[in-house]
C-alpha positions as CSV (number, residue, x, y, z in Angstrom):
1,M,70.4,49.4,-23.8
2,Q,69.7,51.9,-26.7
3,V,67.4,53.9,-24.5
4,L,70.1,54.2,-21.7
5,W,72.7,55.3,-24.2
6,A,70.3,57.9,-25.6
7,V,69.6,59.2,-22.1
8,S,73.3,59.3,-21.3
9,H,74.0,61.1,-24.5
10,R,71.2,63.7,-23.9
11,L,72.5,64.2,-20.3
12,E,76.0,65.0,-21.7
13,Q,74.5,67.4,-24.4
14,T,72.3,69.1,-21.8
15,S,75.3,69.5,-19.5
16,K,77.3,71.2,-22.2
17,R,74.4,73.5,-23.0
18,M,73.9,74.3,-19.3
19,S,77.6,75.2,-19.1
20,A,77.2,77.6,-21.9
21,R,73.9,79.1,-20.7
22,L,74.1,78.9,-16.9
23,G,77.9,78.7,-16.3
24,V,77.7,75.3,-14.7
25,T,77.7,71.7,-16.0
26,G,75.1,69.1,-15.0
27,P,77.3,67.6,-12.3
28,Q,78.2,71.1,-11.0
29,R,74.5,71.9,-11.0
30,L,73.7,68.8,-9.0
31,V,76.3,69.8,-6.4
32,L,74.8,73.3,-6.1
33,R,71.3,71.7,-5.6
34,V,72.5,69.4,-2.8
35,V,74.6,72.0,-1.1
36,G,71.7,74.4,-1.4
37,L,69.4,71.9,0.3
38,F,71.9,71.0,3.0
39,P,74.0,74.1,3.8
40,G,77.0,73.1,5.9
41,V,77.2,69.7,4.4
42,S,80.7,68.2,4.5
43,A,82.4,67.1,1.3
44,G,82.4,63.5,2.5
45,D,78.7,63.6,3.2
46,L,78.0,65.3,-0.1
47,A,79.9,62.5,-1.9
48,A,77.8,59.9,-0.1
49,I,74.6,61.6,-1.0
50,L,75.7,61.8,-4.7
51,H,77.0,58.2,-4.7
52,V,80.4,59.2,-5.9
53,H,83.9,58.7,-4.5
54,P,85.2,61.8,-2.7
55,S,88.0,62.2,-5.1
56,T,85.5,62.4,-8.0
57,L,83.9,65.4,-6.2
58,T,87.2,67.2,-5.6
59,G,87.5,68.7,-9.1
60,V,83.8,69.7,-9.3
61,L,84.1,71.5,-5.9
62,R,87.3,73.2,-6.9
63,R,85.7,74.6,-10.1
64,L,82.6,75.8,-8.2
65,Q,84.9,77.5,-5.6
66,A,87.0,79.1,-8.4
67,Q,83.7,80.4,-9.9
68,G,82.8,81.8,-6.5
69,M,79.6,79.7,-6.2
70,V,80.6,77.4,-3.3
71,V,82.3,78.5,-0.1
72,R,84.4,76.0,1.9
73,K,85.0,76.6,5.6
74,G,86.6,74.5,8.2
75,D,84.4,72.7,10.7
76,P,84.8,74.4,14.1
77,R,84.3,71.0,15.8
78,D,86.7,69.0,13.6
79,G,89.6,70.8,11.8
80,R,90.0,68.0,9.3
81,R,86.5,68.5,7.8
82,A,85.4,71.2,5.5
83,L,81.8,72.4,5.4
84,L,80.2,73.7,2.2
85,R,77.8,76.5,1.6
86,L,76.5,78.4,-1.4
87,S,77.8,81.9,-2.0
88,P,75.4,84.6,-3.2
89,A,76.4,83.7,-6.8
90,G,75.8,80.0,-6.0
91,V,72.4,80.9,-4.6
92,R,71.5,82.8,-7.8
93,A,72.8,80.0,-10.1
94,N,70.9,77.4,-8.0
95,A,67.6,79.4,-8.4
96,R,67.7,79.1,-12.2
97,R,65.7,76.2,-13.4
98,D,65.1,76.8,-17.1
99,G,67.1,74.5,-19.4
100,T,68.3,72.3,-16.6
101,V,68.4,68.5,-16.4
102,E,66.0,68.6,-13.4
103,S,63.4,70.7,-15.3
104,A,63.4,68.1,-18.1
105,I,63.1,65.3,-15.5
106,E,60.2,67.1,-13.8
107,Q,58.4,67.5,-17.1
108,A,58.9,63.9,-18.1
109,V,57.8,62.6,-14.7
110,A,54.7,64.8,-14.7
111,A,53.6,63.1,-17.9
112,C,53.8,59.6,-16.2
113,G,51.5,57.8,-14.0
114,R,52.5,56.4,-10.5
115,R,52.9,52.9,-11.8
116,E,55.1,54.0,-14.7
117,I,57.3,56.0,-12.2
118,A,57.4,53.1,-9.8
119,A,58.4,50.6,-12.5
120,A,61.1,53.0,-13.8
121,I,62.5,53.4,-10.3
122,T,62.6,49.7,-9.8
123,V,64.4,49.0,-13.0
124,L,66.9,51.8,-12.4
125,E,67.6,50.6,-8.8
126,R,68.1,47.0,-10.0
127,L,70.4,48.2,-12.7
128,T,72.4,50.3,-10.2
129,A,72.7,47.4,-7.8
130,Q,73.9,45.0,-10.6
131,L,76.5,47.5,-11.8
132,E,77.7,47.9,-8.2
133,R,78.0,44.1,-7.8
134,Q,80.0,43.9,-11.0
135,D,82.2,46.7,-9.9
136,R,82.9,45.0,-6.5
137,A,83.6,41.7,-8.4
138,G,85.9,43.5,-10.8
139,T,84.1,42.2,-13.8
140,T,81.8,43.3,-16.6
141,A,81.3,39.8,-18.0
142,P,77.6,38.9,-18.7
143,T,75.9,36.8,-16.1
144,A,73.9,33.7,-16.8
145,G,70.7,34.7,-18.6
146,S,71.7,38.3,-19.3
147,R,72.3,37.7,-23.0
148,G,69.1,37.9,-24.9
149,R,68.5,36.9,-28.6
150,H,69.7,40.4,-29.7
151,A,73.1,39.9,-28.1
152,A,73.4,36.4,-29.5
153,A,72.5,37.7,-33.0
154,M,75.4,40.2,-32.8
155,D,78.1,37.5,-32.2
């Protein structure tokens, strides 16, 4: 748990530093990366790719549009949908890699072997699935066997 909190804290700190240096936060940067990879993606599809609710994405997209980094155009086949593309400013911001979360991830992963990476992915996928189950159930109560000796010692 301590390691996950440390990662979360470092992601938040890096996001603030990215905002000051690059003009975008970590979440905004992730949106730029995905829109850059999938020009013409709809907001709904982008939300699905990022595993967030569309309403969560609305504010991020508004800020990126206000900064002139993302362009939103109506889908000619479906007037209810908006399609997203990077503007020239968004392309420039997307090209910068120094000091970003993904550059730190790339460096950390490069120092790991395949088995370490596979194990980390497995643990993170299981954690994600468990958190999703708890969200659907509307509970954060510990499940049977989830309390180890450290948790019991803190009671």
